[in-house]
N, CA, C and O atoms as a CHARMM CRD file, in Angstrom:
* protein
*
  380
    1    1 MET  N     15.81800  -4.20900  20.66000 PROA 1      0.00000
    2    1 MET  CA    14.54300  -5.45300  20.43700 PROA 1      0.00000
    3    1 MET  C     14.19300  -5.44000  21.95400 PROA 1      0.00000
    4    1 MET  O     14.68700  -4.83100  22.90400 PROA 1      0.00000
    5    2 SER  N     12.73900  -6.69400  21.80200 PROA 2      0.00000
    6    2 SER  CA    12.58700  -6.84400  23.06000 PROA 2      0.00000
    7    2 SER  C     13.17400  -7.85900  23.65100 PROA 2      0.00000
    8    2 SER  O     13.96300  -8.54600  23.00100 PROA 2      0.00000
    9    3 THR  N     12.89700  -8.14700  25.00300 PROA 3      0.00000
   10    3 THR  CA    13.13200  -9.76300  25.78900 PROA 3      0.00000
   11    3 THR  C     11.88400 -10.51100  24.91500 PROA 3      0.00000
   12    3 THR  O     12.05600 -11.44800  24.13600 PROA 3      0.00000
   13    4 SER  N     11.00200 -10.07500  25.13000 PROA 4      0.00000
   14    4 SER  CA    10.29800 -11.03900  24.76800 PROA 4      0.00000
   15    4 SER  C     10.31500 -11.65100  22.86500 PROA 4      0.00000
   16    4 SER  O      9.66000 -12.61000  22.45500 PROA 4      0.00000
   17    5 GLU  N     11.37100 -10.64900  21.89200 PROA 5      0.00000
   18    5 GLU  CA    11.67200 -10.82100  20.98300 PROA 5      0.00000
   19    5 GLU  C     12.96500 -11.40300  20.86500 PROA 5      0.00000
   20    5 GLU  O     13.35400 -11.70200  19.73600 PROA 5      0.00000
   21    6 VAL  N     13.53100 -11.56600  21.63400 PROA 6      0.00000
   22    6 VAL  CA    15.00000 -12.09800  21.59500 PROA 6      0.00000
   23    6 VAL  C     14.76600 -13.62700  22.20800 PROA 6      0.00000
   24    6 VAL  O     15.26000 -14.68500  21.81900 PROA 6      0.00000
   25    7 ALA  N     14.15100 -13.45900  22.93600 PROA 7      0.00000
   26    7 ALA  CA    13.62600 -15.06100  23.46800 PROA 7      0.00000
   27    7 ALA  C     12.62400 -15.89300  22.31200 PROA 7      0.00000
   28    7 ALA  O     12.72900 -17.00800  21.80200 PROA 7      0.00000
   29    8 CYS  N     11.69200 -14.88100  22.17400 PROA 8      0.00000
   30    8 CYS  CA    11.29600 -16.40400  20.77300 PROA 8      0.00000
   31    8 CYS  C     12.75800 -16.27300  19.38800 PROA 8      0.00000
   32    8 CYS  O     13.00600 -17.26500  18.70200 PROA 8      0.00000
   33    9 THR  N     13.31300 -15.34300  19.25500 PROA 9      0.00000
   34    9 THR  CA    14.31200 -15.75300  18.74200 PROA 9      0.00000
   35    9 THR  C     14.54200 -17.10100  18.57300 PROA 9      0.00000
   36    9 THR  O     14.37400 -17.97600  17.72400 PROA 9      0.00000
   37   10 TYR  N     15.16800 -16.89800  20.13700 PROA 10     0.00000
   38   10 TYR  CA    16.38500 -17.99600  20.68800 PROA 10     0.00000
   39   10 TYR  C     15.43000 -19.39600  20.29000 PROA 10     0.00000
   40   10 TYR  O     15.75100 -20.30900  19.52900 PROA 10     0.00000
   41   11 ALA  N     13.88200 -19.20300  21.24100 PROA 11     0.00000
   42   11 ALA  CA    13.61900 -21.05800  20.66200 PROA 11     0.00000
   43   11 ALA  C     13.18300 -20.48500  19.19100 PROA 11     0.00000
   44   11 ALA  O     12.39200 -21.36500  18.85200 PROA 11     0.00000
   45   12 ALA  N     13.20700 -19.81700  18.42300 PROA 12     0.00000
   46   12 ALA  CA    12.64900 -20.35400  17.03700 PROA 12     0.00000
   47   12 ALA  C     14.15100 -21.13800  16.53800 PROA 12     0.00000
   48   12 ALA  O     14.19700 -22.24500  16.00200 PROA 12     0.00000
   49   13 LEU  N     15.11800 -20.42800  16.80100 PROA 13     0.00000
   50   13 LEU  CA    16.32000 -21.42800  16.35000 PROA 13     0.00000
   51   13 LEU  C     17.07800 -22.50300  16.83600 PROA 13     0.00000
   52   13 LEU  O     18.01700 -23.05900  16.26700 PROA 13     0.00000
   53   14 ILE  N     16.37500 -22.86400  18.43300 PROA 14     0.00000
   54   14 ILE  CA    16.73400 -23.82100  19.26800 PROA 14     0.00000
   55   14 ILE  C     15.71300 -25.04600  18.11800 PROA 14     0.00000
   56   14 ILE  O     16.23500 -26.03300  17.60000 PROA 14     0.00000
   57   15 LEU  N     14.18400 -24.64500  17.92800 PROA 15     0.00000
   58   15 LEU  CA    13.51100 -25.43400  17.55000 PROA 15     0.00000
   59   15 LEU  C     14.14000 -26.18300  15.53300 PROA 15     0.00000
   60   15 LEU  O     14.19400 -27.24600  14.91400 PROA 15     0.00000
   61   16 HSD  N     14.29200 -25.47000  15.44300 PROA 16     0.00000
   62   16 HSD  CA    15.24600 -25.35000  14.07500 PROA 16     0.00000
   63   16 HSD  C     16.27600 -26.10200  13.93600 PROA 16     0.00000
   64   16 HSD  O     16.36400 -26.97700  13.07400 PROA 16     0.00000
   65   17 ASP  N     17.26400 -25.78900  14.88800 PROA 17     0.00000
   66   17 ASP  CA    18.25500 -26.86200  15.20300 PROA 17     0.00000
   67   17 ASP  C     18.24300 -28.06400  15.43200 PROA 17     0.00000
   68   17 ASP  O     19.00400 -28.89600  14.93800 PROA 17     0.00000
   69   18 ASP  N     17.30000 -28.27100  16.27000 PROA 18     0.00000
   70   18 ASP  CA    16.93300 -30.17800  16.66400 PROA 18     0.00000
   71   18 ASP  C     16.02000 -30.16500  15.42500 PROA 18     0.00000
   72   18 ASP  O     15.42600 -31.22700  15.61400 PROA 18     0.00000
   73   19 GLY  N     15.51100 -29.66400  14.27500 PROA 19     0.00000
   74   19 GLY  CA    14.86400 -30.28900  12.97300 PROA 19     0.00000
   75   19 GLY  C     13.10500 -30.05400  13.68100 PROA 19     0.00000
   76   19 GLY  O     12.27200 -30.57900  12.94200 PROA 19     0.00000
   77   20 ILE  N     12.61300 -29.50800  14.69000 PROA 20     0.00000
   78   20 ILE  CA    11.68800 -29.74800  15.21000 PROA 20     0.00000
   79   20 ILE  C     10.46600 -28.67300  14.36900 PROA 20     0.00000
   80   20 ILE  O     10.76200 -27.47900  14.41800 PROA 20     0.00000
   81   21 PRO  N      9.39000 -28.95900  13.75900 PROA 21     0.00000
   82   21 PRO  CA     8.97100 -27.77700  13.16900 PROA 21     0.00000
   83   21 PRO  C      8.58400 -26.62300  14.03000 PROA 21     0.00000
   84   21 PRO  O      8.25400 -26.95600  15.16800 PROA 21     0.00000
   85   22 ILE  N      8.53800 -25.13900  13.72100 PROA 22     0.00000
   86   22 ILE  CA     8.29200 -24.30400  14.35500 PROA 22     0.00000
   87   22 ILE  C      6.82700 -23.62700  14.60100 PROA 22     0.00000
   88   22 ILE  O      6.40800 -22.82900  13.76200 PROA 22     0.00000
   89   23 THR  N      6.18400 -23.89100  15.55600 PROA 23     0.00000
   90   23 THR  CA     5.22700 -23.38200  15.88500 PROA 23     0.00000
   91   23 THR  C      5.19300 -22.50700  16.95500 PROA 23     0.00000
   92   23 THR  O      5.91500 -22.58900  17.94900 PROA 23     0.00000
   93   24 GLY  N      3.94800 -21.27100  16.64500 PROA 24     0.00000
   94   24 GLY  CA     3.72700 -20.35800  18.42400 PROA 24     0.00000
   95   24 GLY  C      3.87100 -21.44500  19.53800 PROA 24     0.00000
   96   24 GLY  O      4.75500 -21.56600  20.38700 PROA 24     0.00000
   97   25 GLU  N      2.71500 -22.23400  19.29100 PROA 25     0.00000
   98   25 GLU  CA     2.60800 -22.80600  20.59900 PROA 25     0.00000
   99   25 GLU  C      4.16600 -23.66500  21.40500 PROA 25     0.00000
  100   25 GLU  O      4.46300 -23.82200  22.59000 PROA 25     0.00000
  101   26 LYS  N      4.68900 -23.96200  20.45200 PROA 26     0.00000
  102   26 LYS  CA     6.25200 -24.81900  20.77200 PROA 26     0.00000
  103   26 LYS  C      7.39800 -23.53500  21.07900 PROA 26     0.00000
  104   26 LYS  O      8.38500 -23.93000  21.69900 PROA 26     0.00000
  105   27 ILE  N      7.39400 -22.10300  20.73700 PROA 27     0.00000
  106   27 ILE  CA     8.32000 -21.44300  20.92400 PROA 27     0.00000
  107   27 ILE  C      7.84700 -20.80900  22.19200 PROA 27     0.00000
  108   27 ILE  O      8.69100 -20.68900  23.08000 PROA 27     0.00000
  109   28 ALA  N      6.47000 -20.32700  22.45200 PROA 28     0.00000
  110   28 ALA  CA     5.96300 -20.02000  24.06500 PROA 28     0.00000
  111   28 ALA  C      6.57600 -21.42300  25.42600 PROA 28     0.00000
  112   28 ALA  O      7.12700 -21.39700  26.52600 PROA 28     0.00000
  113   29 THR  N      6.13400 -22.31200  24.63000 PROA 29     0.00000
  114   29 THR  CA     6.62500 -23.39700  25.60200 PROA 29     0.00000
  115   29 THR  C      8.37100 -23.78500  25.93000 PROA 29     0.00000
  116   29 THR  O      8.55300 -24.17400  27.08300 PROA 29     0.00000
  117   30 LEU  N      9.31000 -23.73400  25.27200 PROA 30     0.00000
  118   30 LEU  CA    10.59400 -23.00700  24.90500 PROA 30     0.00000
  119   30 LEU  C     10.96700 -21.54200  26.49000 PROA 30     0.00000
  120   30 LEU  O     11.55400 -21.48700  27.57000 PROA 30     0.00000
  121   31 CYS  N     10.43600 -20.97200  25.90500 PROA 31     0.00000
  122   31 CYS  CA    10.59000 -19.14500  26.58400 PROA 31     0.00000
  123   31 CYS  C      9.82300 -20.17300  27.87800 PROA 31     0.00000
  124   31 CYS  O     10.47600 -20.55500  28.84900 PROA 31     0.00000
  125   32 LYS  N      8.94100 -20.37800  27.75700 PROA 32     0.00000
  126   32 LYS  CA     8.25000 -20.50300  30.03800 PROA 32     0.00000
  127   32 LYS  C      9.48100 -21.54000  29.93700 PROA 32     0.00000
  128   32 LYS  O     10.38100 -21.02600  30.60200 PROA 32     0.00000
  129   33 ALA  N      9.88300 -22.63900  29.46200 PROA 33     0.00000
  130   33 ALA  CA    10.53300 -23.46700  30.73000 PROA 33     0.00000
  131   33 ALA  C     11.92400 -22.70900  30.64500 PROA 33     0.00000
  132   33 ALA  O     12.73400 -23.36400  31.30000 PROA 33     0.00000
  133   34 ALA  N     12.50900 -21.59500  30.09900 PROA 34     0.00000
  134   34 ALA  CA    13.23300 -20.76700  30.28400 PROA 34     0.00000
  135   34 ALA  C     12.93600 -19.66400  31.17800 PROA 34     0.00000
  136   34 ALA  O     13.64100 -18.67400  30.98100 PROA 34     0.00000
  137   35 ASN  N     12.33600 -19.59900  31.83000 PROA 35     0.00000
  138   35 ASN  CA    11.61800 -18.65500  33.02900 PROA 35     0.00000
  139   35 ASN  C     11.47600 -17.27100  31.98600 PROA 35     0.00000
  140   35 ASN  O     12.05200 -16.26500  32.40100 PROA 35     0.00000
  141   36 VAL  N     10.94600 -17.18500  31.02100 PROA 36     0.00000
  142   36 VAL  CA    10.85700 -15.99200  30.63100 PROA 36     0.00000
  143   36 VAL  C      9.95100 -15.60400  30.15000 PROA 36     0.00000
  144   36 VAL  O      9.32000 -16.34800  29.39800 PROA 36     0.00000
  145   37 THR  N      9.48200 -14.14900  30.41700 PROA 37     0.00000
  146   37 THR  CA     7.84900 -13.71000  30.62400 PROA 37     0.00000
  147   37 THR  C      7.80400 -12.73100  28.63700 PROA 37     0.00000
  148   37 THR  O      8.31100 -11.66800  28.27800 PROA 37     0.00000
  149   38 VAL  N      6.96900 -13.75700  27.86800 PROA 38     0.00000
  150   38 VAL  CA     7.28300 -13.14300  26.63300 PROA 38     0.00000
  151   38 VAL  C      5.09600 -12.91700  26.21500 PROA 38     0.00000
  152   38 VAL  O      4.07300 -13.60000  26.23700 PROA 38     0.00000
  153   39 ASP  N      5.57400 -11.41500  25.87600 PROA 39     0.00000
  154   39 ASP  CA     3.86000 -11.12500  25.73100 PROA 39     0.00000
  155   39 ASP  C      3.50400 -11.72800  24.47400 PROA 39     0.00000
  156   39 ASP  O      4.10100 -12.04400  23.44500 PROA 39     0.00000
  157   40 SER  N      2.03100 -11.79100  25.02300 PROA 40     0.00000
  158   40 SER  CA     1.58600 -13.31400  23.81600 PROA 40     0.00000
  159   40 SER  C      1.24900 -13.82100  22.61400 PROA 40     0.00000
  160   40 SER  O      0.80200 -14.89600  22.21500 PROA 40     0.00000
  161   41 PHE  N      1.70700 -12.34600  21.91900 PROA 41     0.00000
  162   41 PHE  CA     1.72700 -12.10000  20.52900 PROA 41     0.00000
  163   41 PHE  C      2.68900 -12.52200  19.72100 PROA 41     0.00000
  164   41 PHE  O      2.60200 -12.69000  18.50500 PROA 41     0.00000
  165   42 TRP  N      3.61100 -12.69100  20.41000 PROA 42     0.00000
  166   42 TRP  CA     5.26000 -12.95900  19.89100 PROA 42     0.00000
  167   42 TRP  C      5.37000 -14.17200  19.37500 PROA 42     0.00000
  168   42 TRP  O      5.68400 -14.31200  18.19300 PROA 42     0.00000
  169   43 PRO  N      5.03500 -15.62200  20.50100 PROA 43     0.00000
  170   43 PRO  CA     5.41300 -16.64900  19.55900 PROA 43     0.00000
  171   43 PRO  C      4.49300 -16.98800  18.16500 PROA 43     0.00000
  172   43 PRO  O      4.77400 -17.61900  17.14600 PROA 43     0.00000
  173   44 GLY  N      3.33300 -16.31400  18.57500 PROA 44     0.00000
  174   44 GLY  CA     2.35800 -16.16500  17.26200 PROA 44     0.00000
  175   44 GLY  C      2.96900 -16.06400  15.81700 PROA 44     0.00000
  176   44 GLY  O      3.00000 -16.87600  14.89300 PROA 44     0.00000
  177   45 LEU  N      3.35600 -15.01800  15.92400 PROA 45     0.00000
  178   45 LEU  CA     4.25100 -13.81600  15.12300 PROA 45     0.00000
  179   45 LEU  C      5.45700 -14.72900  14.69800 PROA 45     0.00000
  180   45 LEU  O      5.82900 -15.07100  13.57600 PROA 45     0.00000
  181   46 PHE  N      5.79700 -14.92700  15.56300 PROA 46     0.00000
  182   46 PHE  CA     7.08600 -15.62400  14.92200 PROA 46     0.00000
  183   46 PHE  C      7.21200 -16.76900  14.15300 PROA 46     0.00000
  184   46 PHE  O      7.77400 -16.86200  13.06100 PROA 46     0.00000
  185   47 ALA  N      6.51400 -17.85300  14.95300 PROA 47     0.00000
  186   47 ALA  CA     5.75200 -18.99200  13.45500 PROA 47     0.00000
  187   47 ALA  C      4.74900 -18.79400  12.44900 PROA 47     0.00000
  188   47 ALA  O      4.38300 -19.79300  11.82900 PROA 47     0.00000
  189   48 LYS  N      4.13100 -17.44100  12.11900 PROA 48     0.00000
  190   48 LYS  CA     3.75800 -17.04400  11.27900 PROA 48     0.00000
  191   48 LYS  C      4.51900 -16.85200  10.09200 PROA 48     0.00000
  192   48 LYS  O      4.36000 -17.47000   9.03900 PROA 48     0.00000
  193   49 LEU  N      5.58000 -15.72000  10.38300 PROA 49     0.00000
  194   49 LEU  CA     6.81700 -15.11100   9.70400 PROA 49     0.00000
  195   49 LEU  C      7.66900 -16.29200   8.87700 PROA 49     0.00000
  196   49 LEU  O      8.15500 -16.30400   7.74600 PROA 49     0.00000
  197   50 LEU  N      7.62000 -17.45800  10.14800 PROA 50     0.00000
  198   50 LEU  CA     8.55800 -18.85200   9.31700 PROA 50     0.00000
  199   50 LEU  C      8.21800 -19.99600   8.73300 PROA 50     0.00000
  200   50 LEU  O      8.91200 -20.94300   8.36200 PROA 50     0.00000
  201   51 GLU  N      6.68800 -19.74100   8.68000 PROA 51     0.00000
  202   51 GLU  CA     6.14500 -20.39000   7.81000 PROA 51     0.00000
  203   51 GLU  C      6.65900 -19.53700   6.53800 PROA 51     0.00000
  204   51 GLU  O      7.04400 -20.33100   5.67900 PROA 51     0.00000
  205   52 LYS  N      6.75800 -18.58600   6.24000 PROA 52     0.00000
  206   52 LYS  CA     6.81100 -18.14300   4.55000 PROA 52     0.00000
  207   52 LYS  C      8.15000 -17.56400   4.24900 PROA 52     0.00000
  208   52 LYS  O      8.25700 -16.68500   3.39400 PROA 52     0.00000
  209   53 ARG  N      9.01800 -17.94500   4.80900 PROA 53     0.00000
  210   53 ARG  CA    10.54700 -17.93400   5.54700 PROA 53     0.00000
  211   53 ARG  C     11.38800 -18.69400   6.51000 PROA 53     0.00000
  212   53 ARG  O     11.35000 -18.68400   7.74000 PROA 53     0.00000
  213   54 SER  N     12.15200 -19.35200   5.70000 PROA 54     0.00000
  214   54 SER  CA    12.93400 -20.37800   6.24100 PROA 54     0.00000
  215   54 SER  C     13.93200 -19.73900   7.35600 PROA 54     0.00000
  216   54 SER  O     14.29100 -18.56500   7.27700 PROA 54     0.00000
  217   55 VAL  N     14.22200 -20.34400   8.08300 PROA 55     0.00000
  218   55 VAL  CA    15.63100 -20.01300   8.93900 PROA 55     0.00000
  219   55 VAL  C     16.59100 -19.52800   8.43800 PROA 55     0.00000
  220   55 VAL  O     17.09100 -18.42600   8.66100 PROA 55     0.00000
  221   56 GLU  N     17.02300 -20.61800   7.46700 PROA 56     0.00000
  222   56 GLU  CA    18.75500 -20.99600   6.69600 PROA 56     0.00000
  223   56 GLU  C     18.22500 -19.18500   6.20100 PROA 56     0.00000
  224   56 GLU  O     18.78100 -18.27400   6.81500 PROA 56     0.00000
  225   57 ASP  N     17.38700 -18.89500   5.33400 PROA 57     0.00000
  226   57 ASP  CA    16.80400 -17.51100   4.38900 PROA 57     0.00000
  227   57 ASP  C     17.45000 -16.55400   5.13600 PROA 57     0.00000
  228   57 ASP  O     18.57800 -16.10500   4.93300 PROA 57     0.00000
  229   58 LEU  N     16.46500 -16.18700   6.25000 PROA 58     0.00000
  230   58 LEU  CA    17.38600 -15.52100   7.30500 PROA 58     0.00000
  231   58 LEU  C     18.22900 -15.03000   7.91800 PROA 58     0.00000
  232   58 LEU  O     18.46300 -13.84800   8.17400 PROA 58     0.00000
  233   59 ILE  N     18.72100 -15.93600   8.17900 PROA 59     0.00000
  234   59 ILE  CA    20.26300 -15.84800   8.60600 PROA 59     0.00000
  235   59 ILE  C     21.25000 -15.93200   7.61500 PROA 59     0.00000
  236   59 ILE  O     22.29800 -15.44000   8.03300 PROA 59     0.00000
  237   60 THR  N     21.34300 -16.37800   6.41200 PROA 60     0.00000
  238   60 THR  CA    22.06300 -15.70100   5.29300 PROA 60     0.00000
  239   60 THR  C     22.10500 -14.71800   4.64100 PROA 60     0.00000
  240   60 THR  O     22.93200 -14.42200   3.77800 PROA 60     0.00000
  241   61 ASN  N     21.28600 -14.18600   4.97700 PROA 61     0.00000
  242   61 ASN  CA    20.54200 -13.00500   4.12600 PROA 61     0.00000
  243   61 ASN  C     20.49200 -11.70300   5.06700 PROA 61     0.00000
  244   61 ASN  O     19.47000 -11.02800   4.94000 PROA 61     0.00000
  245   62 VAL  N     21.23000 -11.35400   5.78300 PROA 62     0.00000
  246   62 VAL  CA    21.40200 -10.48400   7.39800 PROA 62     0.00000
  247   62 VAL  C     22.03000  -9.28100   6.37800 PROA 62     0.00000
  248   62 VAL  O     22.07400  -8.22900   7.01700 PROA 62     0.00000
  249   63 GLY  N     22.42700  -9.14100   5.27200 PROA 63     0.00000
  250   63 GLY  CA    22.54300  -7.85100   4.97000 PROA 63     0.00000
  251   63 GLY  C     24.35100  -7.64600   5.04800 PROA 63     0.00000
  252   63 GLY  O     25.05500  -8.19600   5.89500 PROA 63     0.00000
  253   64 SER  N     24.71400  -6.98300   4.25900 PROA 64     0.00000
  254   64 SER  CA    26.37500  -6.55500   4.51300 PROA 64     0.00000
  255   64 SER  C     26.43100  -5.86400   5.66700 PROA 64     0.00000
  256   64 SER  O     25.43600  -5.26300   6.07300 PROA 64     0.00000
  257   65 GLY  N     27.77200  -5.86100   6.43700 PROA 65     0.00000
  258   65 GLY  CA    27.89500  -4.96200   7.34300 PROA 65     0.00000
  259   65 GLY  C     29.65800  -5.36300   7.97100 PROA 65     0.00000
  260   65 GLY  O     30.36900  -6.27200   7.54400 PROA 65     0.00000
  261   66 GLY  N     30.02900  -4.30500   9.14300 PROA 66     0.00000
  262   66 GLY  CA    31.38800  -4.99500  10.06800 PROA 66     0.00000
  263   66 GLY  C     30.97700  -6.24200  10.65800 PROA 66     0.00000
  264   66 GLY  O     29.79900  -6.60000  10.63100 PROA 66     0.00000
  265   67 GLY  N     32.11500  -7.08100  11.32000 PROA 67     0.00000
  266   67 GLY  CA    31.56500  -7.78500  11.94000 PROA 67     0.00000
  267   67 GLY  C     31.13000  -7.59900  13.03800 PROA 67     0.00000
  268   67 GLY  O     30.69300  -6.48300  13.32000 PROA 67     0.00000
  269   68 GLY  N     31.12600  -8.86100  14.17600 PROA 68     0.00000
  270   68 GLY  CA    30.15200  -8.26500  15.67500 PROA 68     0.00000
  271   68 GLY  C     30.64400  -9.44200  16.60200 PROA 68     0.00000
  272   68 GLY  O     31.40500 -10.26900  16.10000 PROA 68     0.00000
  273   69 ALA  N     30.32800  -9.55400  17.69900 PROA 69     0.00000
  274   69 ALA  CA    30.86200 -10.00000  18.64700 PROA 69     0.00000
  275   69 ALA  C     30.09500 -11.30300  18.77200 PROA 69     0.00000
  276   69 ALA  O     28.98400 -11.56900  18.31400 PROA 69     0.00000
  277   70 VAL  N     31.03700 -12.17400  19.59400 PROA 70     0.00000
  278   70 VAL  CA    30.27800 -13.38300  19.39500 PROA 70     0.00000
  279   70 VAL  C     30.30100 -14.30500  20.99200 PROA 70     0.00000
  280   70 VAL  O     31.25000 -14.80300  21.59800 PROA 70     0.00000
  281   71 ALA  N     28.73400 -14.25500  21.33200 PROA 71     0.00000
  282   71 ALA  CA    28.74500 -15.17100  22.90300 PROA 71     0.00000
  283   71 ALA  C     27.83800 -15.91200  22.64800 PROA 71     0.00000
  284   71 ALA  O     27.01600 -15.81100  21.73700 PROA 71     0.00000
  285   72 SER  N     27.96300 -16.93600  23.67400 PROA 72     0.00000
  286   72 SER  CA    27.73700 -18.16400  23.82400 PROA 72     0.00000
  287   72 SER  C     26.40000 -18.64200  25.00400 PROA 72     0.00000
  288   72 SER  O     26.58100 -18.52600  26.21600 PROA 72     0.00000
  289   73 LEU  N     25.22800 -19.11900  24.48100 PROA 73     0.00000
  290   73 LEU  CA    24.37100 -19.22600  25.79900 PROA 73     0.00000
  291   73 LEU  C     24.09100 -20.36100  25.71400 PROA 73     0.00000
  292   73 LEU  O     23.93000 -20.99300  24.67000 PROA 73     0.00000
  293   74 ARG  N     23.95600 -20.93500  27.34100 PROA 74     0.00000
  294   74 ARG  CA    24.06400 -22.05600  27.44500 PROA 74     0.00000
  295   74 ARG  C     22.50000 -22.45800  27.87900 PROA 74     0.00000
  296   74 ARG  O     22.09300 -21.60900  28.67300 PROA 74     0.00000
  297   75 LEU  N     21.80200 -23.17100  27.69100 PROA 75     0.00000
  298   75 LEU  CA    20.47700 -23.52700  27.78400 PROA 75     0.00000
  299   75 LEU  C     20.88800 -24.88100  28.47600 PROA 75     0.00000
  300   75 LEU  O     21.99600 -25.41400  28.40200 PROA 75     0.00000
  301   76 ILE  N     19.31200 -25.53000  29.45700 PROA 76     0.00000
  302   76 ILE  CA    19.32700 -26.36800  30.35700 PROA 76     0.00000
  303   76 ILE  C     17.54000 -26.55600  30.12800 PROA 76     0.00000
  304   76 ILE  O     16.59900 -25.79200  30.34300 PROA 76     0.00000
  305   77 TYR  N     17.60500 -27.54800  29.74800 PROA 77     0.00000
  306   77 TYR  CA    15.91800 -28.32300  29.26100 PROA 77     0.00000
  307   77 TYR  C     15.17400 -28.85200  30.38700 PROA 77     0.00000
  308   77 TYR  O     15.81500 -29.65400  31.06500 PROA 77     0.00000
  309   78 PRO  N     14.27900 -28.67100  30.67200 PROA 78     0.00000
  310   78 PRO  CA    13.47000 -29.38400  31.57600 PROA 78     0.00000
  311   78 PRO  C     13.81400 -30.99300  32.10800 PROA 78     0.00000
  312   78 PRO  O     13.82100 -31.58500  33.18700 PROA 78     0.00000
  313   79 ASN  N     14.01400 -31.22700  31.07800 PROA 79     0.00000
  314   79 ASN  CA    14.72800 -33.01200  31.25600 PROA 79     0.00000
  315   79 ASN  C     16.20300 -33.14700  31.60800 PROA 79     0.00000
  316   79 ASN  O     16.73600 -34.25000  31.73500 PROA 79     0.00000
  317   80 GLY  N     16.93300 -31.83800  31.78200 PROA 80     0.00000
  318   80 GLY  CA    18.30000 -31.76700  32.20900 PROA 80     0.00000
  319   80 GLY  C     19.22600 -31.68200  31.51500 PROA 80     0.00000
  320   80 GLY  O     20.35800 -31.63700  31.99500 PROA 80     0.00000
  321   81 ILE  N     18.96700 -31.63200  30.01300 PROA 81     0.00000
  322   81 ILE  CA    19.71500 -31.50600  28.87200 PROA 81     0.00000
  323   81 ILE  C     20.52600 -30.29800  28.50400 PROA 81     0.00000
  324   81 ILE  O     19.85400 -29.30600  28.22200 PROA 81     0.00000
  325   82 LEU  N     21.67800 -30.18900  28.45400 PROA 82     0.00000
  326   82 LEU  CA    22.85300 -28.94000  28.49100 PROA 82     0.00000
  327   82 LEU  C     22.70100 -28.88300  26.99300 PROA 82     0.00000
  328   82 LEU  O     22.66800 -29.78700  26.15800 PROA 82     0.00000
  329   83 ARG  N     22.59900 -27.26700  26.85500 PROA 83     0.00000
  330   83 ARG  CA    22.49600 -26.94100  25.27400 PROA 83     0.00000
  331   83 ARG  C     23.49100 -25.90400  24.98800 PROA 83     0.00000
  332   83 ARG  O     22.87400 -24.91700  24.58600 PROA 83     0.00000
  333   84 LYS  N     24.03100 -25.80900  24.99900 PROA 84     0.00000
  334   84 LYS  CA    25.53000 -24.77000  23.83900 PROA 84     0.00000
  335   84 LYS  C     24.88600 -23.84300  23.14200 PROA 84     0.00000
  336   84 LYS  O     25.27500 -24.17100  22.02100 PROA 84     0.00000
  337   85 LEU  N     24.26600 -23.02900  22.98400 PROA 85     0.00000
  338   85 LEU  CA    23.94000 -22.14700  21.37300 PROA 85     0.00000
  339   85 LEU  C     24.86300 -20.84400  21.18000 PROA 85     0.00000
  340   85 LEU  O     24.91900 -19.93000  22.00300 PROA 85     0.00000
  341   86 THR  N     25.60400 -20.89500  19.92900 PROA 86     0.00000
  342   86 THR  CA    26.96700 -19.96600  19.74600 PROA 86     0.00000
  343   86 THR  C     25.89500 -18.33200  18.92000 PROA 86     0.00000
  344   86 THR  O     25.13800 -18.29600  17.95100 PROA 86     0.00000
  345   87 LEU  N     26.18200 -17.64900  19.52700 PROA 87     0.00000
  346   87 LEU  CA    25.42000 -16.47400  18.97600 PROA 87     0.00000
  347   87 LEU  C     26.19000 -15.56400  17.93700 PROA 87     0.00000
  348   87 LEU  O     27.32900 -15.26100  18.29300 PROA 87     0.00000
  349   88 TYR  N     25.94500 -15.28000  17.23000 PROA 88     0.00000
  350   88 TYR  CA    26.95700 -13.82900  16.27600 PROA 88     0.00000
  351   88 TYR  C     26.14000 -12.57600  16.41000 PROA 88     0.00000
  352   88 TYR  O     24.92900 -12.43700  16.23600 PROA 88     0.00000
  353   89 SER  N     27.04400 -11.69400  16.75200 PROA 89     0.00000
  354   89 SER  CA    26.17400 -10.35800  16.78600 PROA 89     0.00000
  355   89 SER  C     26.85400  -9.52100  15.66300 PROA 89     0.00000
  356   89 SER  O     28.02300  -9.13600  15.63700 PROA 89     0.00000
  357   90 VAL  N     25.24900  -9.19600  14.15600 PROA 90     0.00000
  358   90 VAL  CA    26.04000  -9.16300  13.06800 PROA 90     0.00000
  359   90 VAL  C     25.33500  -7.40900  12.85600 PROA 90     0.00000
  360   90 VAL  O     24.25800  -6.98500  13.27400 PROA 90     0.00000
  361   91 SER  N     26.14100  -6.86200  12.25900 PROA 91     0.00000
  362   91 SER  CA    26.19100  -5.54500  11.93200 PROA 91     0.00000
  363   91 SER  C     24.97600  -5.29000  10.91100 PROA 91     0.00000
  364   91 SER  O     25.33800  -5.69700   9.80700 PROA 91     0.00000
  365   92 TRP  N     23.60700  -4.74600  10.85800 PROA 92     0.00000
  366   92 TRP  CA    22.77000  -4.78100   9.79600 PROA 92     0.00000
  367   92 TRP  C     23.54000  -3.42300   8.83700 PROA 92     0.00000
  368   92 TRP  O     23.85200  -2.25700   9.08100 PROA 92     0.00000
  369   93 GLY  N     23.61200  -4.24400   7.77500 PROA 93     0.00000
  370   93 GLY  CA    23.89300  -2.85500   6.11600 PROA 93     0.00000
  371   93 GLY  C     22.83000  -2.42300   5.53300 PROA 93     0.00000
  372   93 GLY  O     21.82500  -3.13300   5.48700 PROA 93     0.00000
  373   94 ALA  N     22.86700  -1.18200   4.98700 PROA 94     0.00000
  374   94 ALA  CA    21.73600  -0.69300   4.18400 PROA 94     0.00000
  375   94 ALA  C     21.74600  -1.60500   3.08200 PROA 94     0.00000
  376   94 ALA  O     22.76900  -1.85900   2.44600 PROA 94     0.00000
  377   95 ASN  N     20.57800  -2.12200   2.83700 PROA 95     0.00000
  378   95 ASN  CA    20.26800  -2.63000   1.34100 PROA 95     0.00000
  379   95 ASN  C     19.13700  -2.37100   0.51500 PROA 95     0.00000
  380   95 ASN  O     19.07500  -2.85200  -0.61600 PROA 95     0.00000
């Protein structure tokens, strides 16, 4: 997975967690605020996907597989708000 894809994934999760509608512009804004350079087509592509599929559906239907590692990501928004996002590494099973 590329840096652009990972950054867009985290941005979409943050927007979803805050109850903010997920748009390409908002994903790009979060990536820019995190000083991550993202290929211009990724934010819109992620937003388009999430118009058709819910974030909960994508998270809960990741497939079967073994456990994985847990990592924490600390984000500081431009307004100084600190946010901690816990990420779970998931093994993708064959479905």
